[in-house]
C-alpha positions as a printed NumPy array, in Angstrom:
array([[ 58.449,   0.531,   1.915],
       [ 54.858,   0.017,   0.989],
       [ 53.087,   3.005,  -0.401],
       [ 49.831,   3.865,   1.264],
       [ 46.976,   4.337,  -1.121],
       [ 44.081,   6.421,   0.125],
       [ 40.973,   4.395,   0.81 ],
       [ 37.936,   5.791,  -0.933],
       [ 34.61 ,   4.786,   0.545],
       [ 31.85 ,   4.417,  -1.983],
       [ 28.36 ,   4.284,  -0.606],
       [ 25.389,   3.338,  -2.68 ],
       [ 23.128,   6.366,  -2.75 ],
       [ 19.506,   5.522,  -2.005],
       [ 18.212,   7.944,  -4.694],
       [ 18.845,   7.956,  -8.449],
       [ 17.384,  10.612, -10.737],
       [ 16.8  ,   9.383, -14.301],
       [ 16.924,  11.323, -17.555],
       [ 13.183,  11.205, -18.193],
       [ 12.342,  12.783, -14.821],
       [ 11.653,   9.564, -12.946],
       [ 13.334,   8.959,  -9.603],
       [ 14.318,   5.621,  -8.069],
       [ 14.75 ,   5.378,  -4.299],
       [ 15.239,   2.694,  -1.658],
       [ 13.895,   2.52 ,   1.884],
       [ 14.372,  -0.003,   4.676],
       [ 12.532,  -0.794,   7.905],
       [ 13.301,  -3.818,  10.12 ],
       [ 13.956,  -6.547,   7.515],
       [ 11.735,  -5.027,   4.815],
       [ 13.258,  -3.376,   1.743],
       [ 11.261,  -1.197,  -0.65 ],
       [ 12.445,   0.073,  -4.025],
       [ 10.216,   2.678,  -5.623],
       [ 10.036,   4.542,  -8.903],
       [  8.416,   7.981,  -8.779],
       [  7.021,   9.234, -12.102],
       [  4.976,  12.331, -12.952],
       [  1.347,  11.262, -12.991],
       [ -2.02 ,  11.364, -11.293],
       [ -1.391,   9.749,  -7.899],
       [ -1.659,   6.018,  -8.679],
       [  0.332,   3.674,  -6.452],
       [  1.059,   0.03 ,  -7.39 ],
       [  2.726,  -2.279,  -4.869],
       [  4.202,  -5.549,  -6.189],
       [  1.833,  -5.403,  -9.15 ],
       [ -1.251,  -4.932,  -6.96 ],
       [ -3.395,  -1.914,  -6.183],
       [ -2.173,   0.134,  -3.203],
       [ -5.363,  -0.289,  -1.127],
       [ -5.441,  -4.048,  -1.824],
       [ -1.864,  -4.545,  -0.609],
       [ -1.916,  -2.279,   2.474],
       [ -5.388,  -3.071,   3.775],
       [ -5.468,  -1.116,   7.055],
       [ -5.955,   2.639,   7.15 ],
       [ -2.947,   3.15 ,   9.451],
       [ -0.592,   1.487,   6.947],
       [ -2.096,   3.486,   4.071],
       [ -1.646,   6.729,   6.039],
       [  1.953,   5.789,   6.838],
       [  2.71 ,   5.315,   3.123],
       [  0.937,   8.529,   2.067],
       [  2.415,  10.724,   4.833],
       [  5.356,  12.036,   2.728],
       [  2.926,  13.173,   0.013],
       [  0.566,  14.744,   2.578],
       [  3.339,  16.711,   4.258],
       [  4.457,  18.365,   0.98 ],
       [  0.981,  18.577,  -0.65 ],
       [  1.971,  16.452,  -3.659],
       [ -0.555,  13.631,  -3.336],
       [ -1.889,  13.771,  -6.921],
       [  1.379,  14.801,  -8.598],
       [  3.218,  11.491,  -8.947],
       [  2.612,   7.851,  -9.803],
       [  4.538,   5.371,  -7.654],
       [  5.647,   1.863,  -8.644],
       [  6.771,  -0.098,  -5.581],
       [  8.613,  -3.397,  -5.177],
       [  8.88 ,  -4.663,  -1.612],
       [ 10.663,  -7.668,  -0.143],
       [ 10.988,  -9.173,   3.305],
       [  9.455,  -8.304,   6.637],
       [  5.784,  -7.889,   7.413],
       [  3.272,  -5.431,   6.037],
       [  3.948,  -2.79 ,   8.709],
       [  7.694,  -2.912,   8.082],
       [  7.086,  -2.728,   4.344],
       [  4.817,   0.306,   4.816],
       [  7.58 ,   2.037,   6.789],
       [ 10.137,   1.165,   4.112],
       [  7.88 ,   2.524,   1.342],
       [  7.319,   5.737,   3.316],
       [ 11.069,   6.295,   3.715],
       [ 11.694,   5.565,   0.029],
       [  8.989,   8.031,  -1.08 ],
       [ 10.385,  10.726,   1.229],
       [ 13.896,  10.167,  -0.152],
       [ 12.593,  10.322,  -3.723],
       [ 10.719,  13.588,  -3.069],
       [ 13.886,  14.992,  -1.513],
       [ 15.822,  13.903,  -4.621],
       [ 13.364,  15.698,  -6.905],
       [ 13.256,  18.96 ,  -4.957],
       [ 15.824,  19.638,  -2.222],
       [ 13.699,  22.534,  -0.909],
       [ 11.298,  19.932,   0.51 ],
       [ 14.025,  18.558,   2.8  ],
       [ 13.244,  20.764,   5.859],
       [  9.547,  19.818,   5.741],
       [ 10.293,  16.1  ,   5.365],
       [ 12.972,  16.245,   8.073],
       [ 10.665,  18.107,  10.465],
       [  8.039,  15.373,  10.097],
       [ 10.699,  12.687,  10.711],
       [ 10.277,  11.138,   7.274],
       [ 13.94 ,  11.108,   6.202],
       [ 15.186,   9.295,   9.305],
       [ 15.654,   5.55 ,   8.99 ],
       [ 14.2  ,   3.762,  12.011],
       [ 17.092,   1.66 ,  13.417],
       [ 14.952,  -0.52 ,  15.704],
       [ 14.991,  -4.225,  14.957],
       [ 13.519,  -7.317,  16.53 ],
       [ 15.497,  -8.46 ,  19.562],
       [ 16.611, -12.077,  19.532],
       [ 15.341, -14.751,  21.91 ],
       [ 17.868, -15.424,  24.675],
       [ 18.47 , -19.024,  25.773],
       [ 16.724, -20.1  ,  28.961],
       [ 14.044, -17.421,  28.664],
       [ 10.487, -17.315,  27.404],
       [ 11.249, -14.417,  25.027],
       [ 13.769, -11.666,  24.39 ],
       [ 13.207, -10.028,  27.806],
       [ 10.548, -12.157,  29.497],
       [ 11.734, -14.665,  32.065],
       [ 10.044, -17.786,  33.34 ],
       [  8.152, -17.453,  36.624],
       [ 10.483, -17.146,  39.61 ],
       [  9.772, -19.263,  42.671],
       [ 11.514, -18.157,  45.856],
       [ 10.788, -21.435,  47.659]])
């Protein structure tokens, strides 16, 4: 008889706390992936080697990224180094927001209820729907002629 060995599932945790107090976290939105490093500092944010306001040019994207800090009143407490890949700027902003929220939760678990209440720890599962054959788009159909 074959012996059954128990299967152990190992999941990659999205948050790693380093020895020197810095925290690394990952966030995803649509096809965008953001990896951030949160370090004690003065509130500087660098995205892919560029200044935060130069990378995310619209105010709505900037607010989306800063929302986790605003909700826990920690806007000037940490420096953030961000690396993003894939997707568009809006998806990347959502991914960065999720990563920052996860990192703040990793630093202080007492912030979890506040972050959860504002919906910042929930990964948005929505993705782009594929184009179906014989249609103008994912849902749109070509004009129907009865006669």
